VEXDREN-2710 file (C-alpha; in Angstrom, 1 decimal):
% VEXDREN-2710
k/r/px/py/pz
1/MET/128.4/48.3/115.6
2/LYS/129.9/51.6/114.3
3/ALA/131.0/51.9/110.8
4/HIS/132.6/54.7/108.9
5/GLY/132.0/55.7/105.3
6/THR/131.8/58.5/102.7
7/LEU/128.5/59.9/101.3
8/ILE/128.9/59.2/97.6
9/LYS/125.4/59.9/96.2
10/TRP/122.6/62.2/97.6
11/ASN/119.2/63.3/96.3
12/ASP/118.3/66.4/98.3
13/ASN/114.7/66.6/96.7
14/ARG/113.8/63.1/97.9
15/GLY/115.9/63.0/101.1
16/PHE/118.1/59.9/100.6
17/GLY/121.4/58.8/99.3
18/PHE/124.1/56.2/99.5
19/VAL/127.2/55.9/101.6
20/ALA/130.3/53.8/100.7
21/LEU/132.0/51.9/103.6
22/LEU/135.7/52.8/104.0
23/GLN/136.9/49.1/104.3
24/SER/134.8/47.3/101.7
25/HIS/133.5/50.1/99.5
26/GLU/130.0/48.5/99.8
27/GLU/127.2/51.0/99.2
28/LEU/124.5/51.3/101.9
29/PHE/121.2/53.2/101.7
30/VAL/120.9/56.3/104.1
31/HIS/117.8/58.4/104.7
32/ILE/117.7/62.0/105.8
33/SER/116.0/60.9/109.1
34/ALA/119.2/59.1/110.1
35/PHE/121.2/62.4/110.1
36/PRO/121.4/64.6/113.2
37/ARG/119.0/67.5/113.3
38/ASP/121.7/70.1/113.4
39/GLY/120.5/72.2/110.4
40/ILE/123.4/71.0/108.2
41/ARG/122.4/69.3/105.0
42/PRO/124.2/66.1/103.9
43/ARG/127.1/66.8/101.4
44/ILE/128.6/64.4/98.9
45/GLY/132.2/63.5/100.0
46/GLU/131.3/64.0/103.6
47/THR/132.8/61.4/106.0
48/ILE/130.3/60.0/108.5
49/SER/130.0/57.4/111.2
50/PHE/126.9/55.3/111.5
51/GLU/125.3/52.0/112.7
52/VAL/124.6/49.3/110.1
53/ARG/121.2/47.9/110.4
54/SER/118.7/45.9/108.2
55/GLY/115.8/47.9/106.8
56/PRO/112.2/46.6/106.4
57/ASP/113.1/45.1/103.0
58/GLY/116.1/43.1/104.6
59/ARG/118.8/45.3/103.0
60/LYS/121.6/46.9/105.0
61/ARG/121.2/50.6/105.7
62/ALA/123.0/53.4/107.6
63/GLU/121.2/54.5/110.8
64/ARG/122.1/57.0/113.6
65/VAL/124.6/59.0/111.5
66/GLU/127.2/61.1/113.3
67/ARG/129.6/63.6/111.8
68/PRO/133.0/63.1/113.5
69/GLU/134.6/66.3/112.2
70/SER/131.7/68.5/113.1
71/ARG/131.2/69.8/116.6
72/PRO/127.9/70.9/118.1
73/PRO/127.2/74.6/117.7
74/PRO/128.3/76.6/120.7
75/ARG/125.5/77.6/123.1
76/PRO/124.8/81.3/123.2
77/ILE/126.2/83.1/126.2
78/ARG/123.5/84.7/128.3
79/ARG/124.6/87.8/130.0
80/ALA/122.8/89.5/132.8
81/PRO/120.9/92.6/131.8
82/VAL/122.8/95.8/132.4
83/ALA/121.1/98.3/134.7
84/TYR/120.9/101.7/133.1
85/LYS/121.5/104.5/135.6
86/ARG/120.1/107.9/134.6
87/SER/121.7/111.0/135.8
88/PRO/119.7/113.6/137.7
89/LEU/120.2/116.1/134.9
90/SER/118.8/113.8/132.2
91/ALA/115.8/112.9/134.5
92/ALA/115.0/116.6/135.0
93/LEU/115.4/117.3/131.3
94/SER/113.0/114.4/130.4
95/THR/110.5/115.8/132.9
96/VAL/110.7/119.3/131.5
97/ILE/110.2/118.0/127.9
98/VAL/107.2/115.9/128.9
99/ALA/105.6/118.9/130.7
100/VAL/106.2/121.2/127.6
101/LEU/104.6/118.5/125.3
102/VAL/101.6/118.1/127.7
103/PHE/101.1/121.9/127.9
104/ALA/101.3/122.3/124.1
105/GLY/98.8/119.5/123.5
106/TYR/96.4/120.9/126.1
107/SER/96.6/124.4/124.6
108/ALA/96.0/123.0/121.1
109/TYR/93.0/121.0/122.4
110/THR/91.4/123.9/124.2
111/SER/91.9/126.2/121.2
112/ARG/90.2/123.7/118.9
113/TRP/87.4/123.2/121.4
114/ASP/86.8/127.0/121.6
115/ALA/86.8/127.3/117.8
116/SER/84.3/124.4/117.4
117/ASN/82.0/126.0/120.0
118/GLY/81.7/129.2/118.0
119/ALA/84.1/131.4/120.0
120/SER/85.2/134.4/118.0
121/PHE/88.9/135.2/117.9
122/ALA/88.5/138.6/116.2
123/VAL/90.0/141.7/117.8
124/PRO/87.7/142.8/120.6
125/GLN/85.5/145.7/119.7
126/SER/84.9/147.9/122.7
127/VAL/82.6/150.8/123.3
128/GLU/81.7/153.0/126.3
129/SER/78.0/152.7/127.2
130/SER/76.7/154.2/130.4
131/ASN/80.1/153.9/132.2
132/GLN/80.4/150.2/131.2
133/GLN/82.7/148.7/128.6
134/PHE/81.5/145.7/126.4
135/SER/83.4/143.8/123.8
136/CYS/82.5/140.9/121.4
137/ASP/84.0/137.8/122.9
138/GLY/82.1/135.0/121.4
139/ARG/79.0/134.9/123.7
140/THR/75.8/134.5/121.8
141/HIS/72.9/133.7/124.2
142/CYS/71.0/135.5/126.9
143/SER/72.1/133.2/129.6
144/GLN/75.7/134.4/129.0
145/MET/74.8/138.1/129.6
146/THR/74.8/140.0/132.8
147/SER/72.5/143.0/131.9
148/CYS/70.1/144.4/129.4
149/ALA/72.7/147.0/128.2
150/GLU/75.2/144.2/127.6
151/ALA/72.7/142.1/125.6
152/THR/71.7/145.1/123.5
153/TYR/75.4/145.9/122.7
154/PHE/76.0/142.2/121.7
155/LEU/72.9/142.2/119.5
156/ARG/73.8/145.3/117.7
157/HIS/77.6/144.9/117.3
158/CYS/78.5/141.1/117.5
159/PRO/77.9/138.5/114.8
160/ASN/75.9/135.2/115.2
161/THR/74.0/136.3/118.4
162/GLN/70.8/134.5/119.2
163/MET/69.1/136.8/121.7
164/ASP/66.2/138.3/119.7
165/GLY/63.7/135.4/119.2
166/ASN/60.9/137.6/117.7
167/ASN/63.3/139.9/115.7
168/ASP/61.9/143.2/117.2
169/GLY/65.4/144.6/118.1
170/GLU/64.8/144.0/121.8
171/PRO/67.2/141.3/123.1
172/CYS/66.6/139.0/126.1
173/GLU/63.0/140.2/126.7
174/GLN/62.2/137.4/129.2
175/GLN/65.5/137.7/131.2
176/TRP/67.0/141.2/131.1
177/CYS/65.1/143.7/129.0
178/ASN/61.4/143.4/130.1
END
């Protein structure tokens, strides 16, 4: 049987209180579990509807509490996702930006790789030697040379070369200058 009353006492820390019946002003025990799970905490002075039942100790208590003046919260409206349409100009611009970033990244990567492998970035030094022109370009080993004259030029004019194993001033003796 439904009854109506007003919440007159409430202990929020312990989760219970008392409700006074509107007709007889009799006080009934009410537990937090009897309230709807709507996220609203019980408030003193709140008018509620409930069923009167006997508890395990034989005393009357309020069960299945309803709040007549409160309405259930509205359900959120779900809208269909909006399809975003890109213009051809923005698509082309995006493609160009990505291409520029990829090129810049590749250039930075290769320049670091060359620097870590001992490539020299000094201004090329060139000299005429028997109608051939040689310049220091970072090569340091005999396997990178094409002639004895080129190896000799690199040994004499370029830093960090490793072409004269016995330090006699004759480069690449086993490959080019025998």
